N, C-alpha and C positions, 0 to 999 in steps of 0.2 A: 668471459664475453657476456656483455649485457646488451641485448638487441633492442633498439628503439626505432621508431618510424618517423619520418618527416615528409610533409608535402613540399616539394621543391619545384623550381622553375628553370627552364632553359629558353634563351632567346637566340634566334638565328639572325644575326646582324646583316646577312646578305639580303634579307627580305624587308628590312626596315626602310620605309620611304620618307620618314620624317614628317608624317602628316599630323602628329600630335593628338590623334583621336584618343589614344589611351590616356594621355594627360588630361584632356578636357573631360572625359567621362569620369575619370577618377576624382577630379576636383568637384564636379557636379554631385558626385555621390557622397564624398567624405569631407571636403574642406570648403564648401561654398557657404561660408558663414563668417560672422564678425570674429575678429581675433585670429583668423587663419587666412587672411587675404593673400599673404605672401607665400603661402605653403603649397607645395606640389608634392604629394606623396609619390606620384609617378611623374617623372620629367624626362624629356628626350634632349640629350646634349649633342652638340656637333663637335666632332674631333677632327683636327686638333682644336683645342679651345680651353677656356678656363673652367667651364662647368658651372654648376649651381649647387651651393653657393660658390663664389669665385675661388678658384684654386683650392678646392676641397681636398685634393690629393696631396697637398703640401703638409705633411704631418709634422715637419719641423716647426711649422707655425701653429697648427690646430691641435697637435698632440693627441690624436685619436688612435684607437687600437691598442695593441700589445707590443711589448718588446721583451727581450731576454735580459735579465739582470746578470751580475757577475757570477752567480751560481748556476746560470743556465735555466732559471725558472721564469715563468711568465710574470710580468708586472705591467700595470697600465702605463702607457706613455704619459698620461696626465699627472703621474706622480704617485707617491705612496699615499696610504690612507690618511696619514697625519697631514701631509701637504695638502691634500684635497679638502680635508676638514678645515684647515686654516683659511681656505678661500671660499668656504661654503656660502658666505653671505655676499661675496663680491667676486664671482668667478671671472677671472680676467681673460680666459681663452675661449671666447665665443664669437662666432660670426655676427657682425652687425647687420642692420637692415640694408645697408649699402652693399654688403657682400652678397646678400640674397637679391633683393631689388625692392624699391619702394613701389607698392602696388598702386594702380591708378584706375580711374574711370574717366569719362568725358562729360563735359557740361552740355548734355544734349538739350537741356531746357533753353539754352541760348539759341539753338537752331529754330525753335518754335516762337520764342518770345522776343527775339531781336527786332528792333523797329525797322521800318521800311527804309532802305537806303541803297546807295550804289554798290556797296561792297557785299560780298557773300558772307553770311555769318559762319563762324567756325565753332566746333565743339572742342574747346581747350581742355587739355588734360588736368585733372584734379586728383590730388593724393587721396587714397582711401583711408589713410591713417590720420591725416590732419584736416582734410577737406579743402586745403588751400591749393591755388594753382601751382603747378610744378613743371619742370622740364624733364622729359623722359631721356634717360641716359644709359639705362641697363635693364635687362629683364632676364627671365629664367633661361632663355636660349638666345641671348644676344649674339652668341658666337655663330649662329646660323648665317649672319650677314658678314662675318669676319673670317670664316674658316679658310685657312691656308694663306692668310695675308702676312706679308713681311712685318708690318708694323706691330702685330700682336703675337708674333711667333714665340717670344720669350715668356709670354704670360701663361702658356701651358706648362705646368710643373714638370711634365715628362720631358720637355725639350729645354726649358730655360731654368730648371731647378739645379741645385748644387749636386756635386758628386760625379763620379766617373760614368755611371749609367746614363745620366742625362746628357753628358758630353758625347757618348757614343751614339745615342739616339739622334742628337742634333746633327751629327755628321751625316747620317743617313737621310734625314728629312730635308727635302729641297722645297723652297717656297717660290721658285720662279713660276711664272704663269703656266709654262708648258708642263711642269711637273707637280703642280699643286694637287692636293687631294683632300677629301673630306668624307666622313661617314657618320652615321647616327648611332648613338649609344643610349637606349632607354634604360632608366635606372629606377628601381624601387628599393625598399628595405631588403637587405640580404637575408634576414632571418637566420643568422649565423648559428653554427653549432657551438661556438665559443664566443658569445656576444659580449663585447666590452661595455656596451651600454648597460647591460644587466649588472655587471660587476661595478659600474661607476655609481649607480643610484644609491645615495645614502639612506633613502626611505624604503628600499626594497620594493618599489612600486612597479618596476619593469620585471617581467618574468617570461620564461619560455615554457609554453604549454607542453606537457609531457606527451599528450595524446597525438599531436600533429606537428610539434616543433615551432609553431607560430609564436613570435615574440610580440607581446602586448604590454600596454601601460594600464595599470589599475588607477583609474581616475580618482577614486576615493583615497588611495594611498599616496598619490603624488603630492609633494609639497613645493614643487616649482624650484628646486635647487639648480636645475639645468646642468648638473654634472654629466648627465647622459648625453646632452648635446655635444659636449667636449669629447666624451669617451667614444662616441660613434665615429669611426674614421671615414665613413661614407656620408656623414652629415645628413642622415635620414631620420633624425629625431628633431622635432620642432617645438617651439614654445608658443603656446596660445596666450597672447598678451592680454586677452580679455578675461580668461578664466584663471590664469596663473598656473596652468598645468602643461605638462609635456604631452605631445601627441605624435603618433607615427603611423606608418602603413600597417594596416591590420591584416594584410593578405586576404582581405574580404572574407574573414573567417565565417560570418553568417552564411555566405554562399558556399564556401568549402564544406561546411557541416552538412549541407543537404546535397552535396555532390555536384555543385555548379562551379565553373571556373571563376576566377577573379574578374572584376569589371574590366580591367585593362586587357586581359586575355580575351574575354568575350567580344569586345568591341574592336580588337586589333584588325586593321584593314589588311595588313600584309600576312596575317596568320603566322606570325613569327614566334609565338609563344607556345610552350609546351608545359604541361603540369602533370606531375606524377609523384608517386611515393618512392622514397629512398629508405632502405634499411641500413642502419649503421651500428657500429659497436661503440657504445657510449664510453666504455672503459679505455678506448684508444684515443679519444679526442684530445685530451691534455697532452699526451706524449707526442701526438702528431703536431700540435700547435707549438711545441717546444723544439721542433726540428731546428738544429743550429743554422743550417744553410737555408737562406731564404728561397733559393731556387729549388730546394728539395721539398718545399711545402705543398706544391701541387701533387707530387707523387705520394706524399704522406697523407694528404686528405683522400686520395683515391684508395689508399690502404685502409681507411676507416670504413668505407662503404662495403657492404656485404652483398653477396650474390643471392638473390631470392630464389634462384633455381636450384641452389644447393640444398639437398634434403636436411643436412645438419643445421644449416642456417634457419630453415623453416621450422625445424623442431625447436631450436633455441628461441626463435621469435615467439612461437606459441607458448613456450614455457614462461617467457618474460611478459606475457599478457598482451602481445600484439594480436588484434582480432584477425580471424582467418580471412575475412574479405580484404583486409589491408595487406596481408601477405600475398594474396592473389593479385591485388592491384599493383604491388611492387614488382611482381613478375612480369606484368604487362606494361609497366611504366615506360613511357617514352623518354623520361628524364634519365632513368637507369640505362636505357639503350644508348643515348647520346653521350652520357658522361662516362660510363664504365665499360660498355660493350664496344662501341665504335670509337670512343675517346676523341670525338671531334669538338666537344664542349669544354670550355676552360673557365676557371673562377676569376672574378674581378679582384685584382690586387690581393693575392694570397699572402703577400708579405706583411699584411696587417695582422695576420695570425688569428683572425676571428673565425676561420673556416666558413666562408660564405656559402649559401645554398641557392643563390640565383646565378646560374652559369651562362656563358655566352659562346656561340659558334662564331669564330672570327670571320670578317668579310673577305671574300675572294674578289679583289678588285678587278676591273674589266681587262683581265689578262688575255682573254680570247680575242677581243677586238684588237688589242695592241699587237698581238702576234700576227693576226691576219693582215694588218696594215703594213707590217714589216716584210711580208711576202711568205711567211710560213703558214702551215696548216694549224690554225688556232685550236683545233680539237684533238690534235695528235698528242698522245700521252707523253712522249719524250719531250716534245717542245713545251708542253704545259709545265712539267716538273722543273725544267730548266729555267722557265721564265718566272717562277715564284720568287726567286731571289731578287728579281728586278722589278717587282711589283711597284706600282705607284704608291700604294700604302706599304711602307717598309715593314718587314717582318719584325725588325727591332722595336718599332713603335708599338706594334701589337703585343710583343713580348713584355714591354714595359707596363701594359695594361693588365695582361692576363696571367703571366707566369713569372713575375718578379725579375724580368729581364732575360729569362732563358728562352732562346729562339727555337730550341729543338721541339718542344711540344706544339708550338704554333706552326712550325714548318710541317710537322706530322699531320696536324689537322687540315692544313691547306692542301697538302698532298692528297689526302683522302677525298677532299671535296673536288679537286681537279681530276682524280681518277674516276670518281663517280660521273663527272661530265663526259669523260672520254669513253667510258664503258657504255653508258646509256646511249651515246651517239652511235656507237658501233652496233648495239642491239636494234636501235630504231632504223638504221640504214641496212639492216640485214647482214652486216659484216661479222656479227657474233651471234651465238645462240643464247636466248634468254636463260639465265640460271647457270650457264657454263662459265668457266674461268676465262679471264682475258689477260693480256699483258698489263693493262692498267691496274686491274685488281691484284695481280701477282706482285706488282711493284710496291704496293702498300701493305702487303701481307693480308689481304682479304680475299675471300672467295667471290665468285660472280653473284651467288645468291645473297651473300651479305651486302654487297654493293647495291643490289637492287632493293633489298629490304631497307637499307639506309635511304636510298632515293625515294622510296614510297613515303617514308616518314618525313623527310625534309621537303618533299615537293607536292605530294598529292594526298597526304593523310587526311582522313575525314575527322569530323568533330570528336567522335568517341575514341579515336586513336591519338589525337593530340592532347586530350584532357581525360586522364584516367584517375578519377578522384572518388575514393570510397566515401560513403556517407558516414556521419558520426553515430547514427543509431539505426542502421538498416534493419536489425533484428526486431526493433520495436516500432517500425514505421507505421504499421496499421493502427497503433494505439495513440499516435500523436495527432490528435484532433483539435479543432478550434477550442473546445470547451476546457482543455487542460493547459492551453498556452497562457503565460502570464499576461496581465493586462497591459504592461508596458515593456519597453526595451531596457536592458541593463545599461545601455550606453546613453540613455536619455539623461539630460541635465542641462542646465542653463549654459549654453555655449559649448556643450560637450560634443563628442564625435557622433552621438546618435542624432543630434540636431533636432531633438524633440523636446520633451519636458511638458510641464503643465502651464507654462507662461501664456498669458492671453495672446491670441493671434498667431500662435505657433502651430504649424502642422507637423506631420511626421517626417518631413524632409527639409526642415529649416524654417526660418522666420516668415518667409513669404509663400510657403507651399499652401496648396488649396484646402483640402478637406482635413478635418481634425483627426479622423481615424480612417485607415484603410481596411477593407474587409479582409479578415483573416482567411487563409487558404490552407487546407491540409497538405501535408507533404505528398500524399498520394496524387492529389490533383496537380500539385506543383511539378512532379516528375512526369506526369502524363503530358502536360503542356510542353515541357522541355523536349520530350521525345518527338512530339508533333513538329516542333520548330526545327529540330535538327535532323529528323529522319528523312531518308530518300523517298520512302513510300508512305504517303499520308495515311493510307488505310492501315498499314502494318504498324505505323507509329502510334496510331490511336488506340490499338488494342492493349489491354492491361487487365490485370486482376484487380486493380483498384476500383473504387466506387465511381471515379470520374469517367471511365471508359465507356460504359453503356450509354451514358448521357451524350457523349460525343458521337457514338455510332448512331443514335437516334436522330441527333441533329443533322448528321450527314445524310441519313436516309430521307 
C-alpha cells in the first residue's frame, strides 16, 4: 500500500440554480484574455443537452479516455503510441470552434456614434476571433433555452447515442410538456487519479502533482501538439490559439496552497461545493481502472479510497510522507464523508476509466410536491421511497451520467436524500427525538445521528465545514514574508495563464488591469483577513498569533 493524498471536490446538484456565477468568476480570474475567448474552465450545462463542447460525451467521435485492449490492459481510446505519433502534426480528432462556440462581443460604439435618425441604433454582434459581424447560433450553455425540447432530444448522447444503454434511457425519458425536466451540471477538470490527458501528451508537459493531486500544464514544456485535448474525455483541456499552448483548470492551486477554496467554490451562490482531502492507495489505481465491467468501476474506485480514521492507514500515510495536518484534514474532510461514509456522491462517467475526483450528489427532483398534488403525504418515508422510481428526472438518465448505467447506486443515493428529508421533518415537528433512530433512517441502513450529521453537512454547514483545505507550508508560515517571495509569478508570460509578464501596459490581472504591481501580503495577514470574512464573531475572528491581529484590534478599538 502506497498512501497518497488529493484535494477533491463534491457538488450537490440539488442546490445548483444555474446562475453561472462560478463560470463568470472563473473566467475573470483565469481566461479573460486573448487566445482564450472561447474557453470556460468552469461551465454550467443544462441536462438533457449537448453540453460544452457539443456532444463531448460521445467518445465514439472524440475518442477520449481509456479502454481495455484484448489482454484486459488499459490503452488510450485515441490509439496506440505509434498511431498518435503518425497524426502528431495534424490531429484529426479535435473539436472545432463551432463545437465550442464562436465568441463574440457587441459593437457598442454604434450606439454612441450612430447618426441621428428615426430608427434606434443597435449593437450588432461581432466575432472576437475575426472582428467581423456574425450571427449568434450557439454558446457555452445554449441548451439552457432548449432543455427538454423534442426537436433536440437526440442531440444528447445519453439519449440519442448508439447502443443498448442509450435506447433504454430514451425509453424512460419523456419530452412531452407535462413530463419534461431539466437540471444543471457544473463541470470543471476532474483532476483524475488516472488522467488520460497526462498519458496522451508527447512532450510530457501535463503532470499530476504528487503533493495534492492537481493536474497542471507546464507552459514551458508544452509544444502545442493538442493530443491532450483528444485524450481528455471530459474535454477540459483547451488550446490557446495565441500562445500555441494547452491550458486547463488549475484547481486554483495558488489559493489551495494557502488554505483557500477555489474561486468557483468561494463565489458559489448555492453553496453546493465541498472541498477536502482524500487519502487513496496509489498501488490500486491501475487495477481499479482495469475492472472489466464498466458498472463495477464505481465500486472499484471506492475501494481505492482509504479511511483516514483507521490507525493503520494513518501510520502508513505518515510513513509515505503525507504531512500530519493533511492526515487530520482527511479525517475531517466533507468529501470523504459524502463519498465514502454516506455514499451519496457519485463520479461523472466512471466508464471513461480515468478515476475522476470531482463527484456529484444527484438531484432529487420535486418528488414531494408531486406526491402532495396526488393526494399523498409528500414527506412520508414510504411514499417518498416508492415515488423515486417515478421521478420526473429518470433514475436511468442519472445512472447514465454517474454510474455507467447502473441504477442501484443512484437509487441508493436518492433513497438516503429522501430519508433525510423525512427524518428531519419528523424531528422538526416533534414526531421523533433528535439523534434517535427512525423508520426512515432504518430503511436506508443509517442511524438517526448519521442522518442528522449528513443533513448538517448538506444543508447548514458553515464555511470551515464545507472547505477543509490544509495549507502547503503551515509549519513554515511565519517565515513566509514579503521579502522572500519571488518578484514575479511562475505563470506569467505573454498570453499565459498568469496574465502578467513584462509587456508594456500589462498589469497583474491581464492586458487591461490597472496597477503594474499589487502590494504583497504575508500569509499570516492573508489568513487573518480570511478568518474575519468567514467568522461568525468578528472579535474572535480577528484574534491571532500572527502580526496582523494586534493592528486589527487597535483599529477596532
